[in-house]
MIKEDO-647877 format. One record per residue (C-alpha): x, y, z; residue number from 1. Coordinates in steps of 0.2 Angstrom, whole numbers, plus 5000, padded with zeros to 4 digits. Example, Ala and Ser with C-alpha at 12.3 -4.5 7.8 and 13.67 -1.06 7.14 Angstrom:
2
{lolum {5062,4978,5039},1}
{lolum {5068,4995,5036},2}
END
This chain:
74
{lolum {5000,5000,5000},1}
{lolum {5007,5017,4995},2}
{lolum {5008,5032,5007},3}
{lolum {5004,5049,5001},4}
{lolum {5008,5065,5010},5}
{lolum {4999,5082,5006},6}
{lolum {4997,5099,5015},7}
{lolum {4981,5107,5019},8}
{lolum {4976,5123,5029},9}
{lolum {4974,5121,5048},10}
{lolum {4955,5124,5047},11}
{lolum {4953,5111,5034},12}
{lolum {4964,5098,5044},13}
{lolum {4953,5101,5059},14}
{lolum {4937,5098,5049},15}
{lolum {4945,5082,5042},16}
{lolum {4949,5076,5060},17}
{lolum {4931,5080,5066},18}
{lolum {4923,5072,5051},19}
{lolum {4933,5056,5053},20}
{lolum {4929,5055,5071},21}
{lolum {4910,5057,5068},22}
{lolum {4912,5042,5056},23}
{lolum {4922,5032,5069},24}
{lolum {4937,5031,5057},25}
{lolum {4955,5036,5058},26}
{lolum {4960,5051,5048},27}
{lolum {4969,5040,5036},28}
{lolum {4954,5028,5034},29}
{lolum {4942,5043,5031},30}
{lolum {4954,5051,5018},31}
{lolum {4957,5035,5009},32}
{lolum {4938,5032,5007},33}
{lolum {4935,5050,5002},34}
{lolum {4949,5050,4989},35}
{lolum {4944,5032,4982},36}
{lolum {4926,5038,4980},37}
{lolum {4932,5052,4969},38}
{lolum {4945,5043,4959},39}
{lolum {4937,5026,4957},40}
{lolum {4918,5027,4962},41}
{lolum {4909,5011,4963},42}
{lolum {4892,5019,4958},43}
{lolum {4893,5034,4947},44}
{lolum {4882,5049,4950},45}
{lolum {4872,5045,4935},46}
{lolum {4868,5028,4942},47}
{lolum {4864,5035,4959},48}
{lolum {4852,5048,4953},49}
{lolum {4844,5039,4938},50}
{lolum {4843,5021,4945},51}
{lolum {4843,5022,4964},52}
{lolum {4833,5039,4965},53}
{lolum {4824,5037,4949},54}
{lolum {4807,5029,4955},55}
{lolum {4793,5041,4956},56}
{lolum {4776,5040,4963},57}
{lolum {4769,5028,4976},58}
{lolum {4779,5013,4981},59}
{lolum {4773,4997,4972},60}
{lolum {4761,4986,4982},61}
{lolum {4762,4967,4983},62}
{lolum {4745,4959,4980},63}
{lolum {4738,4948,4993},64}
{lolum {4743,4930,4991},65}
{lolum {4729,4918,4987},66}
{lolum {4726,4904,5000},67}
{lolum {4737,4888,4997},68}
{lolum {4722,4878,4991},69}
{lolum {4719,4890,4976},70}
{lolum {4736,4890,4970},71}
{lolum {4741,4881,4955},72}
{lolum {4750,4864,4958},73}
{lolum {4768,4862,4955},74}
END
């Protein structure tokens, strides 16, 4: 695994530490996930908005099942 070093302003560093702590992660874990999501996203923005968030209207309802004796035999 490679180690990368970069510099940020003090206020940004503090915000990163706070966000990492809120997520229950180390700063290194938090930054690695953040960078990976930008460099190699698993789900693209298009997929997230068009597919996952694309359903409109009421949720589909499952019809009531018929009693067992009225079902077709296998």
